Phi, psi and omega in degrees: 000129180291145181246157178266119179267123187274341178215128186278162172265147173303134172226138174293115184274124179235149176300120182223004177237044182303124183088345171294163184248150178226161176208145183240120182251117182253141166247137170107211199272184181293329178300315174302323185301314186290319179295327178290331174288324172292321166305303181306320178297320178296314177299318176295327174297331186271003167108359191272162184238141178298135175274152172301322182213170177287337186296335187247011179270158178263321172239133180238128176249122174254107180269108190275162173230160180218015188290324183239163184303308189287356172290324177289322171308316174299312183302303190290334172295312177305316181289330172301316184293320185287349173302310177305307181311315181289324176288345175299329182213108189298342176278351180298145178238136177235121188243140183229125172221185178106198193284320184294330181287325181286325180276319186234049185298331181283325177296319181301312179296324179285320181271347173227069182301337184283001180280130182281323179226128169243125179232140175271192182281341190264356189216037183297331181288359175265016186295324179292320175302318175300311182300307177313311190286336176291337176293329184268312191260344186092192183310135179240148172226123172220116178228102182271143185274346178230157184293131179285310177207157171283151187288071182247338195245015173257138174280153176238142167252097184280153178290330183251140176285331181249350182234147181211150170279148175221109182287127180245354179195158173224161185079174182209140178257002177280167186224050172304119186296348184264354192250140183263347190312313182293338175283324185261341183251345179087181176291164184285130178224119178274144170278157181290143183296326175302316179297323179292305182303323181286319172299326175303310177299313179297319178295317180300315181298330179273001176111002181284146178242342180225131174242159178232114185286140193230119180190162177296331180205074196300325190278359170262003183307138177086358184290340175265352175265131186266085180272134179053039173077000186239148174251113179200159175300142187236020186297314182293327177293325179294307182303317178302318177296315182292332177295332186275355181296114186289137177082355174287139187257316183218149174224133175235167177211151175193149356245137176272167175247131180308318182300341177257007175290130186236153179307317185301326179290315181299320183291328181290322174304317177291320194262335183276125192298325184274341182273125187290152184265065180228129182227134173253120178234100186291128183268308178082312182204147176260001184264134174300319173306311178298317187297322175300316177296327174289337183066042179281338172087010172215166174251169171309319177302306182299323181300312186295321179302318178284331175294311182293324182297319179290323177293333184279329189264333187241126180296126181049040185303143171259120189248141175223164174206184177240142172227132169263122177262135175079039177286135178322129181089349181299122180259173171303324165298317172299319178291329176296330173296315177303314177299326179299306179298317176306309183296316179286333181285327184047063184283152171292324179202151174229133176268109194252138187223142171264130181304134173221129185291138179243123179304142181094355174252151176306311182304332176295342180274354188277021196306322181294350183243013183298132172290143175289147185307318186297319182296315179297318181294328177293313174307309177304319180281334168298300182304313178303316177298317183291321183283339172298312178299316173298317175296328174291321178287322181293326186283343182295342185291344179277338181310123174090346179271154175263134187224151173269122184244129166271118175274118184260325184188169171287145169308137176290339179274331182206140181280353176279358184230144173254155181237138171194191178235144172276180191305320187285351178109348193283128176294131189228131180259142178215156179294145181292340182296132170073012179228161176213161177305127185102349181291148159257113194236147169272123181234171165242131175277130187249333181223156179207125172248181182296348191230357177198163171245165178238141178219162166236154175303130172296000000 
C-alpha cells in the first residue's frame, strides 16, 4: 500500500524524462499564471515537451486557486475527472500545487488520493525532486509554511513570445478581511532590485518586448529591504532602473494598493517613456462602512482623491478597478455608494466579483451578515450594465487616434486577425496581413466596443 511522505529528502534532479509530454492547467490570478510558467520551464529543463492538451500528456500539473468559493468546487470536480485520465495510462503522473494545496493539503490528499504530488506555493522549485521521489516512494506531500527561496532560480516557459511576467515581490502584509493571500502566500518579501533588473535584461535578450511587474502590492515594493540603510517603498526607483534597460519597450505593473499610491509614482508613470499610462486602482467597495469592514485602509473620499490625482498627473490615463459585490452587511445604500464611485470614476474597465466566503478569512465569520444570492446577482447585473455603457463611451475616445500596438497573438475567433494591446492596455484587433507576432506597429483606431478596439495599419 502506498504511503504519503510529508517532507522530502533532497534529491539531485537531472534530466530524466526526455521526450515525455507535460501539460499545466491553471486556475486563478496572474501570480498563478506566472508560477505555471516556472513549472513549465522546470519540466522542459527536465527534458519534457509541452502537450497540446492534457488528454495526451504524460505529466499533468494542476495549479490551484482558493480566492473564491467556486474555485474549490472547480478543483475537486477537475481532480475527480482526472482519476479516469490517470487510470488510462499507469505511467501518468498527476501533480497539484498552488493556493488550495497550500491551504488544504490534507483535504486534497484525502479527496484525491490518486494525486502523485501535492506541493505548496513556497517550494515550487522542488517540483522535479518530488516527482522523482514519487516514482520510488508513492504519493508525496510537501507544503512548507515559509518561503523556501525567492523566485530567481527557476526557468520559465512563457505562453507569450513577446510579453512576460516579472515577479518583484511575493506575499502580502495587508489584512483585508476577504482575502486568503497572506495565509497561502505568506508575508511580503521583495526581491533585490539588481536581481529584477538582471532578469528583465535576460528577458529582453530572449525576445521579450513588454514586461508586467507582478506582486500582491507592487507600490509597497522594497519596504522590507533596507536599501541605502533605509526602510521605505522603492517602487518608483525600480521603475526608473527598468526604464533604462536597453531594448525593453514597455513596462506595466499589477496590482497596486490605493492606500500606497504616491504622487512620485504617478509622476514616474507620466514621465518614464517605457512605463505605460495605465493605472489599476482596486476599489472593492465605494461604501465607507464596507471599506472599514474590509480593512482596506482608505475611505471613499481618500480613494477619489487618489483617483483624481492620477487623472491630473498622467495624460490620458487609462483607469481600471476591482469591485466585490455583496460583501457581508452590504445594504442597498452601501451598493449605491459603490455605484456613485463607478459613475464618478469613469473607469475604462471594471473587474467584477461576487463575494464568496473563504475559510481562513475574517469575512467567512460574518455568516449572520451574508447577503442573499438573489440580491448579489441583481446588484452584479446592475453594475455590469452601467459599467458596460461607461466602457463603451470611454473607449470611443480612441477612434481616429494613432496608437502604437504590440502584436501578441492571433485572434481566438479568426486567424485573419491579430490581437495586441496599445499603451493604455486596451485589447486591439488588426488584420493579420503584413504583421507578425512581436511587431510594434503604428495603427489608427477605427472602431470601439465596450471591451476592445479595432484598428488599421497607418
